[in-house]
C-alpha positions, -999 to 999 in steps of 0.1 A, spaced: -840 11 -299 -808 12 -318 -805 49 -314 -809 45 -277 -782 19 -275 -758 41 -294 -766 70 -271 -760 48 -241 -726 36 -254 -717 72 -262 -725 83 -227 -705 54 -212 -675 63 -233 -678 99 -223 -679 89 -187 -648 68 -190 -629 96 -207 -640 119 -180 -628 96 -153 -595 91 -171 -590 128 -173 -596 132 -136 -571 104 -127 -542 118 -148 -525 150 -137 -502 162 -165 -488 190 -142 -465 165 -123 -429 166 -134 -413 136 -150 -398 111 -125 -422 120 -97 -425 93 -71 -391 77 -78 -377 87 -44 -407 72 -27 -404 40 -48 -367 37 -40 -373 42 -3 -400 15 -4 -377 -10 -22 -348 -2 1 -370 0 32 -358 35 41 -327 56 36 -294 54 54 -263 31 55 -283 -1 62 -306 5 33 -278 14 10 -260 -18 19 -292 -37 12 -295 -22 -23 -259 -25 -33 -253 -60 -19 -256 -77 -53 -237 -50 -73 -205 -60 -90 -174 -37 -87 -182 -19 -120 -218 -10 -109 -204 1 -75 -179 24 -92 -206 40 -113 -229 44 -83 -201 59 -62 -194 86 -88 -230 98 -84 -230 99 -46 -214 131 -31 -218 117 5 -191 94 19 -207 65 37 -192 40 61 -174 10 45 -176 -20 67 -161 -44 42 -130 -59 59 -121 -26 75 -101 -24 107 -126 -15 135 -125 23 140 -114 30 104 -147 26 86 -147 62 74 -109 66 70 -102 84 37 -72 99 19 -86 133 10 -60 146 35 -30 128 48 -36 116 84 -13 128 110 -3 106 139 14 134 158 45 114 167 70 130 143 95 108 125 90 71 133 118 48 141 118 13 126 108 -2 159 79 23 162 68 15 127 68 -22 134 47 -16 166 21 4 146 20 -23 118 14 -49 145 -18 -31 156 -35 -41 123 -37 -78 126 -43 -100 96 -71 -124 92 -67 -158 110 -83 -175 80 -63 -182 48 -70 -157 20 -91 -166 -10 -66 -178 -37 -60 -159 -69 -67 -177 -101 -37 -189 -121 -25 -167 -149 -9 -182 -180 7 -156 -204 -4 -161 -240 16 -136 -261 40 -134 -290 77 -138 -285 83 -100 -283 56 -94 -256 67 -125 -237 103 -114 -235 93 -80 -223 68 -93 -198 94 -117 -183 120 -89 -181 97 -64 -164 85 -90 -139 121 -101 -133 130 -65 -126 102 -62 -101 113 -94 -83 150 -85 -84 149 -48 -73 120 -52 -48 129 -86 -32 165 -96 -42 174 -107 -7 139 -118 4 132 -156 8 119 -175 -22 83 -171 -9 88 -134 -6 100 -131 -42 70 -152 -54 47 -129 -34 60 -98 -52 55 -115 -86 20 -125 -75 12 -89 -65 22 -76 -99 0 -101 -118 -29 -95 -94 -27 -58 -103 -27 -65 -140 -60 -84 -137 -76 -58 -114 -99 -31 -129 -78 -4 -113 -45 -10 -130 -29 -13 -165 -34 -45 -185 2 -54 -192 30 -66 -170 53 -37 -179 24 -12 -175 18 -23 -139 55 -22 -131 62 12 -146 29 29 -137 37 64 -124 74 62 -130 74 97 -146 54 114 -118 69 138 -93 45 124 -67 60 89 -68 59 56 -87 42 24 -78 74 4 -76 101 26 -63 130 10 -83 115 25 -115 122 61 -104 150 61 -78 179 52 -99 181 15 -91 179 6 -127 213 22 -133 230 -4 -112 242 -36 -130 223 -65 -116 241 -95 -100 239 -123 -126 233 -151 -100 205 -132 -82 190 -121 -116 188 -157 -128 170 -166 -96 145 -137 -100 140 -146 -136 131 -182 -126 104 -168 -102 90 -145 -129 89 -172 -156 71 -196 -133 46 -170 -122 38 -163 -159 33 -200 -164 4 -202 -139 21 -206 -105 0 -191 -77 12 -184 -41 -18 -191 -19 -5 -173 11 -9 -138 -4 -42 -144 -22 -53 -113 -42 -27 -89 -27 -23 -57 -47 -1 -37 -22 28 -43 1 54 -23 20 84 -29 42 78 -36 78 101 -7 90 77 20 76 41 27 85 24 42 53 -6 64 59 -27 43 34 -21 9 52 -52 11 75 -75 16 44 -66 -18 31 -71 -53 43 -39 -69 57 -33 -104 45 1 -116 58 37 -107 62 65 -126 44 100 -116 52 102 -78 55 71 -72 34 35 -68 46 9 -76 19 -26 -61 16 -57 -63 -7 -85 -39 -14 -114 -40 10 -149 -53 0 -158 -69 -33 -129 -51 -51 -104 -73 -31 -121 -106 -38 -114 -130 -67 -145 -121 -88 -131 -86 -92 -99 -98 -108 -114 -104 -143 -92 -81 -164 -77 -96 -195 -41 -93 -207 -40 -66 -234 -6 -73 -250 16 -46 -264 41 -45 -236 62 -18 -254 32 5 -255 38 24 -223 17 55 -228 21 88 -210 -12 80 -191 5 49 -177 38 65 -169 21 93 -151 -7 72 -137 -18 71 -100 -30 43 -78 -67 52 -75 -70 32 -43 -42 49 -22 -34 81 -41 -68 92 -56 -64 124 -76 -31 131 -59 -22 151 -28 -17 189 -29 15 204 -16 -4 224 10 -18 191 24 16 176 26 30 207 43 1 208 68 7 172 76 44 178 83 53 153 56 76 176 36 111 177 49 128 211 53 163 199 47 172 202 10 203 208 -10 208 222 -45 227 204 -72 239 222 -103 246 201 -134 263 214 -166 262 197 -200 274 212 -233 273 247 -218 237 243 -205 234 247 -167 204 233 -147 198 235 -110 179 208 -90 166 209 -55 170 176 -37 156 167 -3 179 150 22 170 112 27 147 106 56 154 87 88 147 50 93 109 44 94 101 78 77 80 76 46 92 96 16 65 120 2 73 140 -29 65 176 -37 64 193 -71 97 208 -81 118 189 -56 136 156 -63 130 133 -34 148 99 -29 122 72 -25 145 52 -2 166 64 27 204 58 27 212 25 44 233 25 76 268 10 75 254 -20 95 227 -26 69 251 -23 40 273 -50 57 243 -72 63 231 -69 27 266 -76 13 269 -107 35 235 -120 22 245 -113 -14 277 -132 -10 258 -162 5 235 -162 -25 264 -162 -49 280 -192 -31 247 -211 -29 217 -197 -49 194 -224 -35 202 -217 2 173 -203 22 175 -166 31 164 -151 63 151 -115 61 135 -112 95 142 -83 118 177 -85 132 179 -96 168 189 -68 191 225 -70 202 230 -88 235 231 -66 265 266 -64 280 271 -84 311 270 -62 342 304 -52 355 311 -68 388 315 -44 417 351 -41 428 359 -63 459 361 -43 491 396 -45 506 398 -63 540 395 -40 570 429 -28 581 441 -36 616 439 -6 638 471 -1 657 470 7 694 463 43 703 454 50 666 429 79 663 394 67 657 375 84 630 355 112 645 380 118 673 391 153 680 427 161 672 439 160 708 460 136 727 445 104 741 448 97 777 471 69 787 457 44 810 
């Protein structure tokens, strides 16, 4: 009986092993069935399924996932209708040539901001040693002064807020000076134009500098301007940058229009970067850095030429120093409303030359600030000059009395018959 039991158990074990062998197919490659499982979890493939899977991903996870996907999908997060697939692989062309300031303002008005107030940024309080604190205050003061010297107080606070928002965003350096001077050595342009257009060579006005320094100091002590929220970009209202429709417009303050990133990258949870310290450590990677949101990997010269963004008018300047001679090719400043786009090997002014009327207006505002630093400043668009009153038509002379027997117009030159 015992031998029969052992034989029965051996047969049952052999049957189980046989069934297991039939159920396992070792010829299938590793990872088989993953696509079907993903499709089941996502309930299919496509934009809707992708949004369902990525709805709970934080910005870091989305960045990793985006690097693995060669296909550009539509982005509905805060995008202007019609621009869901707008990208910057090539510069978009409007086909209207050089824009005037009025045309640029009309185009900017087409992208309306949200009627709801933006989500506020979290306060930032600088915790640094004396050396880093002094450098951070100076760099932020430079940004406020050179970018918004004649803007209203709220406009200056908005510029300071934008700098600090960038510092805490994953896409930008983690020091104040690093954000301000990012890209200042690049031929393709810097993030804040005053760092590469020669503005720093001008001696600042002490009264206006003190006012900008007060704005910077207060921002580094935790002041938050709610009206700009998590803004990371801005531009003057008299230009229409090609990258503006790719961002979410927040508001306009003075002459500057402020934007944030679309989607989760533009919301407060994404601004979790920590201040790194070491303000003096401006590495070459920072000084030659790009804005990954609006510049990507840079734009090729052939793309700029095809888009008609490279001006043909250039001039050559020859400089001699200690017997060494160097020639430079410089483009002629653009017209009002035209955006400057740089090309390798050519020095391009980042700002057009102001008109005599604009110079007079700026000087008048600077004088007013010197006389009363606390006086409000108006930087809205200038009102068009009043139309001249129509010239009154000259009064018609009274009809002359026709003498007797005078020829009537149309009469033939013959004598009139006497009655």
